[in-house]
DRENDO-1510 file (C-alpha; in Angstrom, 1 decimal, always signed):
<recs>
REC; n; res; u; v; w
REC; 1; MET; +86.2; +98.4; +120.7 .
REC; 2; THR; +83.4; +95.9; +120.5 .
REC; 3; ALA; +84.1; +92.2; +119.8 .
REC; 4; PRO; +83.3; +91.3; +116.2 .
REC; 5; HIS; +80.3; +89.0; +115.4 .
REC; 6; LEU; +82.0; +86.0; +113.8 .
REC; 7; ASN; +79.0; +84.6; +111.8 .
REC; 8; ARG; +80.5; +83.5; +108.5 .
REC; 9; LYS; +82.4; +80.2; +108.0 .
REC; 10; LEU; +85.1; +80.8; +105.4 .
REC; 11; LEU; +87.6; +78.4; +103.8 .
REC; 12; LEU; +91.2; +79.7; +103.9 .
REC; 13; GLU; +93.1; +78.8; +100.7 .
REC; 14; ALA; +96.8; +79.2; +99.7 .
REC; 15; PRO; +98.2; +79.2; +96.2 .
REC; 16; GLN; +100.4; +76.4; +95.1 .
REC; 17; GLN; +102.5; +76.4; +91.9 .
REC; 18; ILE; +102.2; +73.1; +89.9 .
REC; 19; ALA; +104.5; +72.3; +86.9 .
REC; 20; ASP; +102.5; +72.0; +83.7 .
REC; 21; GLY; +105.0; +69.6; +82.0 .
REC; 22; ALA; +105.9; +72.2; +79.4 .
REC; 23; GLY; +108.3; +74.3; +81.5 .
REC; 24; GLY; +105.6; +76.5; +82.9 .
REC; 25; TYR; +103.4; +76.5; +86.0 .
REC; 26; THR; +99.7; +76.7; +86.8 .
REC; 27; THR; +98.3; +77.9; +90.1 .
REC; 28; SER; +96.2; +75.6; +92.1 .
REC; 29; TRP; +94.5; +76.5; +95.5 .
REC; 30; ILE; +94.9; +74.2; +98.5 .
REC; 31; ALA; +92.6; +74.4; +101.5 .
REC; 32; LEU; +94.2; +75.3; +104.8 .
REC; 33; GLY; +91.1; +75.1; +107.0 .
REC; 34; THR; +88.0; +77.0; +108.0 .
REC; 35; LEU; +87.8; +80.2; +110.0 .
REC; 36; TRP; +84.8; +82.0; +111.5 .
REC; 37; ALA; +84.7; +85.6; +110.4 .
REC; 38; GLU; +82.8; +88.9; +110.3 .
REC; 39; ILE; +82.7; +90.4; +106.8 .
REC; 40; ARG; +82.4; +94.2; +106.6 .
REC; 41; PRO; +82.0; +95.7; +103.1 .
REC; 42; ARG; +83.8; +99.0; +102.3 .
REC; 43; SER; +83.0; +101.3; +99.4 .
REC; 44; GLY; +83.4; +99.7; +95.9 .
REC; 45; ARG; +84.2; +100.9; +92.4 .
REC; 46; GLU; +83.7; +99.7; +88.9 .
REC; 47; ARG; +86.3; +99.4; +86.1 .
REC; 48; GLU; +86.5; +98.1; +82.6 .
REC; 49; ALA; +88.3; +94.7; +82.3 .
REC; 50; GLU; +88.7; +92.7; +79.1 .
REC; 51; SER; +85.7; +94.5; +77.4 .
REC; 52; PHE; +83.2; +94.0; +80.3 .
REC; 53; PRO; +82.6; +95.9; +83.4 .
REC; 54; GLN; +84.0; +94.5; +86.6 .
REC; 55; ALA; +83.0; +95.7; +90.1 .
REC; 56; THR; +85.7; +95.6; +92.8 .
REC; 57; VAL; +84.5; +95.6; +96.4 .
REC; 58; PRO; +86.9; +95.9; +99.3 .
REC; 59; TYR; +86.1; +94.2; +102.6 .
REC; 60; HIS; +87.4; +94.0; +106.1 .
REC; 61; VAL; +87.3; +90.3; +107.1 .
REC; 62; ILE; +87.8; +89.9; +110.8 .
REC; 63; VAL; +89.0; +86.6; +112.2 .
REC; 64; ARG; +90.4; +85.3; +115.5 .
REC; 65; ALA; +94.1; +85.9; +115.8 .
REC; 66; ALA; +96.6; +83.0; +115.4 .
REC; 67; PRO; +100.3; +83.1; +116.2 .
REC; 68; ASP; +102.8; +84.1; +113.5 .
REC; 69; GLY; +103.7; +81.2; +111.4 .
REC; 70; ALA; +100.6; +79.2; +112.2 .
REC; 71; PRO; +98.8; +77.7; +109.2 .
REC; 72; SER; +95.5; +79.2; +110.4 .
REC; 73; ARG; +96.9; +82.8; +110.3 .
REC; 74; PRO; +95.9; +84.4; +107.0 .
REC; 75; LYS; +98.6; +86.0; +104.9 .
REC; 76; PRO; +98.6; +88.3; +101.9 .
REC; 77; GLU; +98.2; +86.5; +98.6 .
REC; 78; GLN; +96.0; +83.8; +100.2 .
REC; 79; ARG; +92.2; +84.0; +99.8 .
REC; 80; PHE; +88.9; +83.2; +101.5 .
REC; 81; ARG; +86.2; +81.2; +99.9 .
REC; 82; LEU; +82.5; +81.6; +100.8 .
REC; 83; GLY; +80.6; +79.3; +98.5 .
REC; 84; SER; +81.3; +80.6; +95.0 .
REC; 85; ARG; +82.5; +84.0; +96.3 .
REC; 86; ILE; +86.3; +84.6; +96.5 .
REC; 87; PHE; +87.9; +87.3; +98.7 .
REC; 88; GLN; +91.6; +87.9; +97.9 .
REC; 89; ILE; +93.6; +88.9; +100.9 .
REC; 90; ARG; +95.8; +92.0; +100.3 .
REC; 91; ALA; +97.1; +92.8; +103.8 .
REC; 92; VAL; +96.6; +91.6; +107.4 .
REC; 93; GLY; +96.8; +93.6; +110.6 .
REC; 94; GLU; +95.7; +93.4; +114.2 .
REC; 95; TYR; +92.1; +94.4; +115.1 .
REC; 96; GLY; +92.1; +96.4; +118.3 .
REC; 97; SER; +94.8; +96.8; +120.9 .
REC; 98; ASP; +94.4; +93.4; +122.6 .
REC; 99; GLY; +95.6; +91.3; +119.7 .
REC; 100; ARG; +92.7; +88.8; +119.9 .
REC; 101; TYR; +91.5; +89.4; +116.3 .
REC; 102; LEU; +93.0; +90.1; +112.9 .
REC; 103; THR; +91.6; +92.4; +110.2 .
REC; 104; CYS; +92.2; +91.0; +106.7 .
REC; 105; PHE; +92.0; +93.7; +104.0 .
REC; 106; ALA; +90.5; +91.8; +101.1 .
REC; 107; LYS; +88.8; +92.4; +97.8 .
REC; 108; GLU; +86.1; +90.6; +95.8 .
REC; 109; GLU; +85.9; +91.1; +92.1 .
REC; 110; VAL; +82.5; +90.5; +90.5 .
REC; 111; ALA; +82.0; +90.3; +86.7 .
REC; 112; GLN; +78.8; +92.1; +85.7 .
</recs>
């Protein structure tokens, strides 16, 4: 397996629940750091959402591996930010057999 070309600088973010003062919560995103990545698009689809079409495009985002429990290791429910683009992480697995990289299965939703 060839080494990925890590040419995109992504911001890794994690959700944080913040009390809204009325007994509920709002979700805020905190930055955990930046990671270099290769972004590989998969086949997308379109669906109707709230009376407007929304395209969902899945991606494989490949990053350098980090030890379990390290803040730099992506987890499901976190997200990557590339400028105004958001990639929601759905699952994370090893890329290749040597454990040097991780594949993050992510999706980007784009309102049209």
